[in-house]
C-alpha positions in Angstrom: 0.0 -24.9 -1.1 -0.7 -23.9 2.5 -1.9 -26.6 4.9 -5.3 -26.2 6.6 -4.9 -25.1 10.1 -5.5 -28.0 12.6 -8.8 -28.0 14.5 -6.9 -28.0 17.8 -4.7 -25.0 18.7 -1.1 -25.6 18.0 1.6 -25.2 20.7 5.3 -25.0 20.1 7.4 -26.3 23.0 11.0 -25.2 23.1 13.5 -26.8 25.5 17.0 -28.3 25.1 16.2 -31.1 27.6 13.9 -33.8 26.1 12.6 -34.8 29.6 11.2 -31.3 30.1 9.5 -31.5 26.8 8.0 -34.8 27.7 6.4 -33.4 30.9 4.8 -30.5 29.0 3.6 -32.7 26.2 2.0 -35.1 28.6 0.2 -32.2 30.3 -1.1 -30.6 27.1 -1.5 -33.2 24.3 -5.2 -33.9 25.0 -6.2 -30.4 24.2 -3.6 -29.2 21.7 -1.5 -30.2 18.7 2.1 -29.9 19.8 5.3 -29.2 17.9 8.7 -29.4 19.6 12.1 -27.8 19.1 15.4 -28.5 21.0 17.0 -25.2 20.2 16.3 -21.6 19.4 17.2 -21.7 15.8 14.8 -24.6 15.1 12.1 -22.8 17.1 12.3 -19.7 15.0 12.1 -21.8 11.8 9.0 -23.6 13.0 7.3 -20.4 14.1 7.7 -18.8 10.7 6.1 -21.6 8.8 2.4 -22.1 8.1 0.5 -23.2 10.0 2.1 -21.0 12.6 1.8 -22.0 16.3 -0.9 -20.4 18.4 1.4 -20.2 21.4 5.0 -20.9 22.3 6.2 -22.4 25.6 9.9 -21.3 25.7 12.7 -22.3 28.0 15.2 -19.6 29.0 18.4 -21.5 29.6 19.5 -23.1 26.3 22.9 -23.3 24.6 23.9 -21.1 21.6 20.7 -19.0 21.7 18.9 -18.5 25.0 15.1 -18.1 25.4 15.4 -14.3 25.8 17.1 -14.0 22.5 14.5 -16.3 20.8 11.7 -14.1 22.2 13.4 -10.9 21.1 13.7 -12.2 17.5 10.1 -13.5 17.5 8.8 -10.1 18.6 11.0 -8.3 16.0 9.6 -10.3 13.1 6.1 -9.1 11.9 5.3 -12.7 10.9 5.6 -14.0 14.5 5.3 -10.9 16.6 1.7 -11.5 17.7 2.3 -15.2 18.8 2.0 -15.3 22.6 5.1 -16.6 24.4 5.1 -18.2 27.8 8.5 -18.6 29.5 8.9 -21.9 31.3 12.1 -21.8 33.3 13.9 -22.6 36.5 15.0 -18.9 36.7 12.7 -17.4 39.3 14.2 -14.1 40.4 12.0 -11.0 40.0 14.6 -9.5 37.6 14.3 -12.6 35.3 10.6 -12.2 35.2 10.9 -8.5 34.5 13.3 -9.1 31.7 10.9 -11.7 30.1 7.9 -9.4 30.3 10.0 -6.5 28.9 10.8 -8.6 25.8 7.1 -9.2 25.2 6.3 -12.5 27.0 2.7 -13.1 27.8 3.3 -15.1 31.0 6.1 -16.7 33.1 5.9 -20.2 34.6 8.6 -21.4 37.0 9.8 -25.0 37.0 9.1 -27.6 38.3 5.7 -27.1 36.6 2.3 -27.9 37.9 0.3 -29.5 35.0 -3.1 -27.9 36.1 -1.4 -24.5 36.3 0.2 -24.9 32.9 -3.1 -25.9 31.4 -4.9 -23.0 32.9 -2.2 -20.5 31.8 -2.1 -21.8 28.3 -5.9 -21.9 28.0 -6.1 -18.3 29.1 -3.5 -17.1 26.6 -5.0 -19.0 23.7 -8.4 -17.4 24.5 -6.8 -14.0 24.6 -4.9 -14.7 21.3 -8.2 -15.8 19.6 -9.9 -12.6 20.8 -7.0 -10.4 19.5 -7.1 -12.1 16.1 -10.8 -11.6 15.8 -10.4 -7.9 16.7 -7.5 -7.5 14.3 -9.6 -9.0 11.5 -12.5 -6.7 12.3 -10.1 -3.7 12.2 -8.6 -5.0 8.9 -12.1 -5.3 7.3 -13.2 -1.9 8.6 -10.0 -0.2 7.5 -10.3 -1.8 4.0 -13.9 -0.5 3.8 -12.8 3.0 4.8 -10.0 2.9 2.2 -12.3 1.7 -0.5 -14.8 4.5 0.4 -12.0 7.1 0.3 -10.9 5.9 -3.1 -14.4 6.0 -4.5 -14.8 9.5 -3.2 -11.5 10.5 -4.8 -12.5 9.0 -8.2 -15.9 10.6 -8.1 -14.4 14.0 -7.2 -12.0 13.8 -10.2 -14.9 12.8 -12.5 -17.0 15.6 -11.1 -14.4 18.2 -12.0 -14.0 16.6 -15.5 -17.8 17.0 -16.0 -17.3 20.8 -16.2 -15.6 20.5 -19.6 -16.3 16.9 -20.6 -19.9 15.6 -20.6 -19.0 12.0 -19.5 -16.0 12.4 -17.2 -14.5 9.3 -18.9 -11.2 11.2 -19.5 -10.1 10.9 -15.9 -10.8 7.1 -15.9 -8.8 6.5 -19.1 -5.9 8.7 -18.2 -5.6 7.1 -14.8 -5.3 3.7 -16.4 -2.9 4.9 -18.9 -0.8 6.5 -16.2 -0.8 3.1 -14.5 0.2 1.3 -17.6 3.2 3.6 -18.2 4.3 3.4 -14.5 4.2 -0.4 -14.6 6.9 -0.3 -17.3 9.3 1.9 -15.3 8.6 1.5 -11.6 9.1 -1.6 -9.5 6.9 -0.6 -6.6 3.3 -1.8 -6.7 2.2 0.4 -3.8 3.5 3.5 -5.6 1.8 2.5 -8.9 -1.5 2.0 -7.1 -1.1 5.3 -5.4 -0.5 7.0 -8.8 -3.6 5.3 -10.2 -5.8 6.6 -7.5 -4.2 10.1 -7.4 -4.2 10.8 -11.1 -8.0 11.5 -11.3 -7.4 14.6 -9.2 -4.9 16.2 -11.5 -7.3 18.9 -12.7 -9.1 19.5 -9.4 -8.0 23.1 -9.4 -10.3 23.7 -12.4 -13.2 24.2 -10.0 -11.6 27.6 -9.4 -11.7 28.6 -13.1 -14.6 30.5 -14.4 -16.9 28.7 -16.9 -16.5 31.5 -19.5 -12.8 30.5 -19.6 -13.0 26.8 -19.0 -15.8 26.3 -21.6 -14.7 28.8 -24.2 -14.8 27.2 -27.6 -12.1 29.4 -29.2 -8.6 30.3 -28.3 -8.0 31.9 -24.9 -6.6 35.5 -24.9 -3.4 36.1 -22.8 -5.3 37.2 -19.7 -7.6 34.2 -19.9 -4.7 31.9 -20.4 -3.0 33.3 -17.3 -6.2 32.6 -15.3 -6.4 29.0 -16.8 -2.8 28.3 -15.7 -3.7 29.0 -12.1 -5.7 25.8 -11.9 -2.4 23.9 -11.0 -1.9 26.0 -7.9 -5.6 25.9 -7.0 -5.4 22.1 -7.1 -2.3 22.0 -5.0 -3.8 24.3 -2.4 -7.0 22.2 -2.2 -4.9 19.0 -1.7 -2.5 20.5 0.9 -3.0 17.8 3.5 0.1 16.7 5.4 0.7 13.1 6.2 -1.5 11.3 3.7 0.7 9.7 1.0 -2.1 9.5 -1.5 -3.1 13.2 -1.2 0.5 14.3 -1.1 1.1 12.5 -4.5 -2.2 14.0 -5.8 -1.0 17.4 -4.8 2.3 16.9 -6.6 0.5 15.8 -9.7 -1.9 18.7 -9.6 1.0 21.1 -9.3 3.4 19.6 -11.9 1.4 17.9 -14.6 1.7 21.0 -16.9 5.5 21.2 -16.5 7.5 20.3 -19.6 10.7 18.3 -20.1 12.3 21.3 -21.8 11.5 23.7 -19.0 8.8 25.7 -20.9 5.9 24.5 -18.8 4.1 26.0 -15.8 3.7 27.0 -13.0 7.4 26.7 -12.0 9.2 26.1 -15.3 10.8 22.9 -14.0 13.0 21.0 -16.4 13.8 17.3 -17.1 14.0 15.2 -13.9 13.4 18.3 -11.8 9.8 17.4 -12.5 8.6 14.6 -10.2 8.1 11.2 -12.0 4.4 11.2 -11.2 4.0 14.6 -12.8 5.8 13.5 -15.9 3.7 10.3 -16.2 0.4 12.1 -15.8 1.4 14.9 -18.1 1.9 12.4 -20.9 -1.2 10.3 -20.2 -3.3 13.5 -19.9 -2.2 14.9 -23.2 -2.6 11.6 -25.1 -6.1 11.1 -23.9 -7.1 14.7 -24.3 -6.0 14.6 -27.9 -8.0 11.5 -28.5 -11.1 13.1 -26.9 -13.7 15.7 -28.1 -13.4 19.0 -26.3 -15.3 22.3 -26.6 -12.4 23.8 -28.6 -11.5 20.8 -30.8 -12.6 17.5 -32.3 -10.8 14.3 -31.3 -7.6 13.3 -33.1 -6.9 10.0 -34.7 -4.6 7.7 -32.8 -2.1 8.0 -35.6 -2.0 11.8 -35.4 -1.9 11.6 -31.7 1.1 9.4 -31.6 2.9 11.4 -34.3 2.5 14.5 -32.1 3.7 12.6 -29.0 6.7 11.4 -30.8 7.5 14.9 -32.1 7.2 16.2 -28.5 9.6 13.6 -27.0 12.4 15.6 -25.3 10.4 18.8 -25.6 7.1 18.4 -23.8 7.6 14.8 -22.6 10.2 12.7 -20.9 11.8 10.7 -23.8 11.9 7.4 -21.8 8.2 7.7 -20.9 7.4 8.6 -24.5 8.9 5.3 -25.7 6.9 3.4 -23.2 3.7 5.1 -24.2 4.3 4.5 -27.9 4.2 0.7 -27.2 0.8 1.0 -25.6 -1.3 1.7 -28.7 -3.5 -1.4 -28.3 -4.2 -0.7 -24.6 -5.0 2.9 -25.3 -7.5 2.0 -28.0 -9.1 -0.6 -25.7 -9.6 2.1 -23.0 -11.6 4.2 -25.5 -13.8 1.2 -26.2 -14.3 0.4 -22.5 -14.8 4.0 -21.3 -16.2 6.0 -24.3 -17.0 9.7 -24.1 -20.6 9.1 -25.2 
């Protein structure tokens, strides 16, 4: 369990000479909680533990690991990079100060110290550090809000497309969860799995480019109509062609490849086996499973028994065999999804 952060700001004083530490502690203990370290290794260890110091007063000339190296390591570690460092040292050449600032130091105090000067410099840096933390938190909250808004728009966009041939749009919700369930069994990357979950609803985005007379036709499509229908994969990829956004790039890949088949007989590119990106293979399987279990203009819903018989028969043909085995073990979760997100 993490300890509550002390009311007073915490300083870490690092110096290999105890007398120097005593002078700094005497100057600062009334206003701050103080931790000490006699070498760089110990300083790094203390800085990485909660509650982390609000500021580090760091000597330069220490054995084994000098202050410059300690500062470099602090700034290279994301956990400690933002902690302000003030060098307190007898090295007073301009080149020494330049090196310290180049490594990321916030200030540079020359020994012997003046207690009022040290208190003023520390007080200023603590105030700046607090302001920076508040700004970072505001940025974090705002960024999270923007991301949440983006994800809501994405899900609503996917559902809006689904409304064109499914009255409730529940299909995209169910198949997104099913895609996530399958991915959790074969991918050890939570960020990738979350991205898949949020990208999956856009798999049929290209259907907005398909005429209603084809999309809503209750009977079998003729060859020309079928060729038009197949173009929705490329339409979706074209709509989602936005460079640099990992979520939209995955959504584009899914839109383009979720009708490819393991045996190479799919469309639009006739990719085979692992030539098909994993996200495309997962969504292809989840999409078909839920589509079979759902009512559509051209068919009634299948039973879960018949659906899984079909999926098993298509293992190694339409679907990746490994993913098929995973899906066959998710019967209960799939049934639960249809209870939670029904078509009517």
